[in-house]
Structure formats: C-alpha cells, structure tokens
C-alpha positions in Angstrom: -36.8 -16.5 -4.4 -35.9 -16.9 -8.0 -32.4 -17.7 -9.2 -32.0 -14.4 -11.0 -33.0 -12.4 -7.9 -30.5 -14.4 -5.8 -27.8 -13.6 -8.3 -28.6 -9.9 -8.4 -28.5 -9.7 -4.6 -25.3 -11.8 -4.2 -22.9 -8.8 -4.6 -24.8 -6.5 -2.2 -24.9 -9.4 0.3 -21.1 -9.9 0.1 -20.6 -6.2 0.5 -22.7 -6.1 3.7 -20.9 -9.1 5.1 -17.5 -7.5 4.5 -18.8 -4.3 6.2 -20.0 -6.4 9.2 -16.6 -8.1 9.6 -14.8 -4.8 9.3 -16.9 -3.3 12.1 -16.3 -6.3 14.3 -12.6 -6.0 13.9 -12.9 -2.2 14.4 -14.6 -2.8 17.7 -11.5 -4.7 18.9 -9.3 -1.8 17.9 -11.5 0.6 19.9 -11.2 -1.4 23.2 -7.7 -0.2 24.2 -8.8 3.5 24.0 -11.0 3.2 27.0 -14.2 3.9 25.0 -16.6 1.0 24.5 -17.2 0.0 20.8 -20.9 0.6 21.4 -20.3 4.2 22.4 -17.9 4.8 19.5 -20.2 3.4 16.9 -23.1 5.2 18.4 -21.3 8.5 17.9 -20.2 7.4 14.4 -23.8 6.6 13.6 -25.1 9.9 15.0 -22.5 11.8 13.1 -23.5 10.1 9.8 -27.3 9.8 10.3 -28.3 11.5 13.5 -30.0 14.5 11.9 -31.3 15.6 8.5 -28.2 17.6 7.9 -25.9 14.8 8.8 -27.8 12.5 6.4 -27.5 15.0 3.6 -23.8 15.4 4.3 -23.2 11.7 4.3 -24.9 11.5 0.9 -22.8 14.4 -0.3 -19.6 12.6 0.7 -20.8 9.5 -1.0 -21.6 11.1 -4.3 -18.0 11.4 -5.8 -17.2 7.9 -4.5 -20.2 6.5 -6.2 -19.2 8.0 -9.5 -15.5 6.8 -9.2 -16.6 3.5 -7.9 -18.9 2.9 -10.9 -16.0 3.9 -13.2 -13.7 1.4 -11.6 -16.4 -1.3 -11.5 -17.0 -1.1 -15.2 -13.3 -1.1 -16.1 -12.2 -3.9 -13.7 -15.2 -6.1 -14.7 -13.8 -6.0 -18.2 -10.3 -6.7 -17.0 -9.2 -3.2 -17.9 -7.2 -1.9 -14.9 -8.1 1.8 -15.2 -6.0 3.2 -12.3 -6.2 6.6 -14.1 -9.7 7.5 -12.7 -8.1 10.3 -10.5 -6.6 12.0 -13.5 -9.7 11.6 -15.6 -11.7 13.2 -12.7 -9.4 16.3 -12.7 -9.6 16.8 -16.4 -13.4 16.3 -16.4 -13.7 18.8 -13.6 -11.6 21.4 -15.3 -13.5 21.0 -18.6 -16.8 21.6 -16.8 -15.4 24.6 -15.0 -14.2 26.3 -18.3 -17.6 25.8 -19.9 -19.4 27.0 -16.8 -17.2 30.2 -16.7 -17.3 31.2 -20.3 -20.8 30.1 -21.1 -22.4 31.7 -18.0 -24.8 33.7 -20.1 -26.5 30.6 -21.4 -29.7 29.4 -19.7 -29.4 26.6 -17.2 -31.3 24.1 -19.3 -28.5 24.4 -21.9 -25.4 25.3 -19.8 -25.7 22.4 -17.2 -25.9 19.6 -19.9 -23.0 21.3 -21.7 -20.9 21.3 -18.6 -21.7 17.7 -17.9 -21.0 16.7 -21.5 -17.8 18.6 -21.4 -16.7 16.8 -18.2 -17.5 13.4 -19.7 -15.6 14.3 -22.9 -12.6 15.5 -20.8 -12.5 12.2 -18.9 -12.7 10.3 -22.2 -9.9 12.3 -23.8 -7.6 11.7 -20.8 -8.3 7.9 -21.2 -7.4 8.0 -24.9 -3.6 8.2 -24.5 -3.3 5.2 -22.1 -5.8 3.3 -24.2 -3.9 3.7 -27.4 -0.5 3.0 -25.9 -1.8 -0.1 -24.3 -3.7 -1.6 -27.2 -1.4 -0.6 -30.0 2.0 -0.8 -28.3 1.2 -3.2 -25.4 2.5 -0.7 -22.8 1.4 -1.6 -19.3 -1.9 0.2 -18.6 -1.3 0.6 -14.8 2.0 2.4 -15.4 0.6 4.8 -18.0 -2.5 5.6 -15.9 -0.4 6.3 -12.8 1.7 8.7 -14.8 -1.3 10.3 -16.3 -2.8 10.9 -12.8 0.2 13.0 -11.8 0.3 14.9 -15.1 -3.4 15.8 -14.8 -3.1 17.1 -11.2 0.0 19.2 -12.0 -1.3 20.4 -15.3 -4.6 21.6 -13.9 -2.7 23.2 -11.0 -0.7 25.2 -13.5 -3.8 26.2 -15.5 -5.8 27.5 -12.5 -2.6 29.1 -11.1 -1.6 31.1 -14.2 -3.7 31.4 -17.4 -7.0 30.8 -15.7 -6.3 32.2 -12.2 -9.3 33.3 -10.4 -10.0 36.0 -7.8 -8.9 34.1 -4.6 -5.4 33.7 -3.2 -5.2 29.9 -3.8 -4.8 28.3 -7.2 -8.4 28.2 -8.4 -10.4 29.5 -11.4 -13.1 32.1 -11.3 -16.5 31.1 -10.1 -18.8 29.3 -12.5 -21.9 31.3 -13.6 -24.9 30.5 -11.3 -26.7 29.0 -14.3 -24.1 26.2 -14.2 -24.6 25.4 -10.5 -26.3 22.1 -9.6 -29.3 22.5 -7.3 -28.7 21.7 -3.7 -31.3 20.0 -1.5 -30.5 22.3 1.5 -28.5 25.5 1.9 -26.6 24.0 4.9 -25.4 21.0 3.0 -23.3 20.4 -0.2 -25.6 17.6 -1.4 -26.9 18.4 -4.8 -28.7 16.6 -7.7 -25.4 15.1 -8.7 -26.3 12.3 -6.2 -29.5 11.6 -8.1 -27.5 11.5 -11.3 -25.0 9.0 -9.7 -27.8 6.7 -8.7 -29.4 6.8 -12.1 -25.9 6.1 -13.6 -25.6 3.1 -11.3 -29.0 1.6 -12.5 -28.1 2.2 -16.1 -24.7 0.7 -15.7 -26.2 -2.4 -14.0 -28.6 -2.8 -17.0 -25.7 -2.3 -19.4 -23.4 -4.8 -17.7 -25.9 -7.6 -17.1 -28.7 -7.1 -19.6 -27.0 -6.3 -22.9 -24.7 -7.8 -25.3 -22.1 -5.1 -24.6 -22.1 -6.2 -20.9 -21.8 -9.9 -21.8 -18.8 -9.2 -24.0 -17.3 -6.9 -21.3 -17.6 -9.6 -18.6 -16.2 -12.2 -21.0 -13.3 -9.9 -21.7 -12.6 -9.7 -18.0 -12.6 -13.5 -17.6 -10.6 -14.5 -20.7 -9.4 -12.3 -23.5 -8.5 -15.2 -25.7 -12.0 -16.7 -25.4 -13.5 -13.3 -26.1 -11.6 -13.1 -29.4 -12.8 -16.6 -30.3 -16.5 -15.5 -30.0 -15.8 -12.8 -32.6 -15.1 -9.8 -30.4 -12.4 -7.3 -31.4 -10.5 -7.3 -28.1 -8.6 -4.1 -28.6 -11.7 -2.2 -29.6 -13.6 -3.5 -26.6 -10.8 -2.5 -24.3 -10.9 1.0 -25.7 -14.7 1.2 -25.4 -14.6 0.0 -21.7 -11.8 2.4 -20.9 -13.4 5.4 -22.6 -16.8 4.8 -20.9 -15.0 4.4 -17.6 -13.2 7.7 -18.2 -16.5 9.5 -19.0 -18.0 8.3 -15.7 -14.9 9.5 -13.8 -15.4 12.9 -15.5 -18.9 13.1 -14.0 -17.3 12.9 -10.6 -15.3 16.0 -11.3 -18.3 17.8 -12.7 -20.3 17.2 -9.6 -17.6 18.6 -7.4 -17.1 21.7 -9.5 -20.8 22.4 -10.3 -22.4 21.3 -7.1 -19.9 21.7 -4.3 -17.1 24.2 -5.0 -18.6 26.2 -7.8 -15.1 26.7 -9.2 -12.1 24.5 -10.0 -9.7 24.4 -7.0 -6.3 22.9 -7.3 -5.9 19.5 -5.6 -9.6 19.4 -4.6 -9.9 15.7 -4.7 -9.4 13.7 -1.5 -8.1 10.7 -3.5 -11.7 10.1 -4.8 -10.3 8.1 -7.7 -8.3 5.6 -5.6 -11.0 5.4 -2.9 -13.5 4.6 -5.7 -11.4 1.6 -6.7 -11.8 0.3 -3.1 -15.5 1.0 -3.2 -15.8 -0.9 -6.5 -14.0 -3.9 -5.1 -16.1 -3.8 -1.9 -19.2 -3.8 -4.1 -18.0 -6.9 -6.0 -17.7 -4.9 -9.2 -21.5 -4.8 -9.3 -23.1 -1.3 -9.6 -25.7 -2.2 -6.9 -22.9 -3.2 -4.5 -21.0 0.0 -5.4 -24.0 2.0 -4.2 -23.8 0.3 -0.8 -20.1 0.6 -0.6 -20.1 4.3 -1.5 -22.8 5.1 1.1 -20.8 3.1 3.7 -17.6 5.0 3.0 -19.5 8.3 3.0 -21.0 7.5 6.3 -17.6 6.6 7.8 -16.0 9.9 6.6 -18.9 12.0 7.8 -19.5 10.3 11.1 -15.8 10.1 12.0 -15.8 13.9 12.9 -18.4 13.6 15.6 -16.9 10.3 16.9 -13.5 11.9 17.4 -15.0 14.9 19.2 -17.3 13.0 21.5 -15.0 10.0 22.3 -11.4 9.0 22.8 -11.4 7.3 19.4 -9.4 9.0 16.6 -10.8 9.3 13.1 -7.8 7.2 12.1 -10.1 4.3 13.0 -11.8 4.9 9.6 -8.5 4.3 7.8 -8.1 1.1 9.8 -11.6 -0.1 8.8 -10.9 0.7 5.1 -7.6 -1.3 5.4 -9.5 -4.3 6.9 -12.0 -4.1 4.1 -9.2 -4.2 1.5 -7.7 -7.2 3.2 -11.0 -9.0 3.2 -11.4 -8.3 -0.5 -7.9 -9.6 -1.2 -8.5 -12.7 1.0 -11.7 -13.5 -0.9 -10.0 -13.1 -4.2 -7.2 -15.4 -3.1 -9.6 -18.1 -1.9 -11.5 -17.8 -5.2 -8.3 -18.2 -7.2 -7.2 -21.2 -5.3 -10.5 -22.9 -5.7 -10.3 -22.2 -9.4 -6.9 -23.8 -9.6 -8.1 -26.8 -7.7 -11.0 -27.3 -10.0 -8.8 -27.1 -13.0 -6.4 -29.6 -11.5 -9.3 -31.9 -10.5 -10.7 -31.8 -14.0 -7.4 -33.0 -15.5 -6.7 -35.7 -12.9 -7.4 -39.3 -13.8 -10.2 -40.9 -11.7 -9.1 -43.2 -8.9 -9.9 -47.0 -8.8 -12.7 -46.3 -6.3 -14.3 -43.6 -8.5 -14.1 -46.0 -11.6 -15.9 -48.8 -9.6 -18.6 -46.3 -8.5 -19.0 -45.1 -12.0 -19.3 -48.7 -13.4 -21.8 -49.7 -10.7 -24.0 -46.8 -11.5 
C-alpha cells in the first residue's frame, strides 16, 4: 500500500476505531438494563439498516450532519473556530425558502439552483459580521458566533411568525413552489438528492483541502498563523475566505432541509445540526472522507434508536451517551497528541547526555 493511500485512509481508520470503542463502552452501559448488548445493538442495526426504508431514513438523517460536518471540518482545519454554523444554517434555509416561494413560477432547472445559491449566499453573509469583527478588531470569534446563532434563530422565528407567516398555526412560511422541491428517492422517506450533493461536496472539499494550494495554505494556517504569514499568505484574508466558504456549506444544510424535507421554513426546525456537525467533524479527524463516515454513523444512531427503544428496555438516551463517549475519545486523543508535541519540543532543545555524545562520536 502506497504512503499516499495510507495517509488518505488514516482519518477514516481513526473514525472507525473511535466508533468501535464507543460501542464497546455502550455495551457496558446496556448491561444493567437487563437487555443484552447484542440484542440492543441488533435492534439498533435493524432500525437503521433493517429495510430499504430504514436505510433511506438513515441517509436522510445523515444528510444535514454531513453538510454541517464538512463546514466545521474546513473551518477547524484552518484554525478558524466557526461555532456559528447553526446560525448560518438558519439564514441559508430562510433565504432558500424566500426564493422558492416568490420564484415558484420559474422552471425547476432555474429555480432549484437559485434557491441553492441563495442559501449559500445567506450562510456567507451571516459569516461576514463575525469574520470582520475578528480580523479587524480581534474580537473573539467563538463569542461572536455564539451570539450570531441566537440572533439567527430568533430573527427567523420573527420573520416566519409575522411578515412571512404561512398558512399553518405554527411559525412557518408558506410552502415553496413544487418547482423548488428536491427530488426524493421514495415517497415514504425524506431522503432527497441533497444527499448526493453532500457526498459530491465532500469529495470536492477533500480535493480542495489536500490537492490544491488553497488547501495547503489553509492547513498551514491551522498549524501556525505566524508561519503562514512568513510564507507570504495574508492571514486575515485567508481567515475570511475559510470562514465564508464554511458558511456557504452550512447554508447548503439549511437549503436541503427546506427544499427536500419540510418544503417550507419552520421555526426552530434544526435539531442542533450545527453543533452536532462539529462533533461529526472532530470524529472524522477534520477530513472530509472521515466526516462522511461520522455523519452516517450519527444518522444510523438517531434513526435506529427509535426501534431499539421500542423493542428493548434500552432508552434512546444511550445514543447521547455514545456521542458523549466519542467526544471524550476525541478530547483524549487531542490531549495525547499535544503532550507528545510538547515532549518533542523539549527533547529537541535538551542538550545530549554523555552516553548520547559517546554513541555519536563512535558512529
């Protein structure tokens, strides 16, 4: 196996290992319930992959997590802590909804790309404010993005509750024109071609991050900003580029939900897709290929948990426990990696011992 192939498969391998360890620990948590781990995981598997519809529903639940995971992976790889993915998702979704409602007379070949483009632009615009405040005024990006998330959710709730209120009791817009709907693979499932778009996005992002100069500069930015400036990169401009591209991908997650699932914008429709996407990105090693595996795993957990809870004594809260274990594994790996890096730096600056000098002279 070539070195390049090993390097490409390293992140997915780490992802699978973290998943395996989490499942082992989850099995220990199942034992006190009186249900065997084998039985619980069997029902979890059947709920996620036991039939064609279950598989389609698993992929449907994975789709928004794949988009938000890719958005987080790109930003975090560049050292840009875009915690505002949730807010960018909301603004992107609302932008797609407005275009789908007021442009419903346009043919699908024009309207669907317009809605997608509008969602990407909405996500980008919602990343502009934190980007400028961070690069120009050095305001903490995490704090700004957290505030922007709350503003986005409350602002869209107001918009779809008053000026753009639809024809249903809850706060939601009118339905999008059918020309703006994304094609579904089965009438009984919410899976739509947005999943294909997410996979294509993952492949393109992998090429961008690991096969282009932009990707090299982005990874260098994430490792050391001072070094990145030394090689002639405008650090502030690169931070904005990474943040804006991440916001555009987050906007796609909102577009998929509006155009392919709900067919209208519904207030508070997101089940914390933005924050879960960050976990998915970390689980995938900030590698788009690993993110695909992580998103599918989380989608399978969420979809299979329903049948597991019905058929066994195990609550679906087990899924939250598995996710917490995964986060702890990621944190532990990062801590070990950091400690090793510190030891290497200390070792590099330490004077050689008398034994090491004798061995060096003998050689």
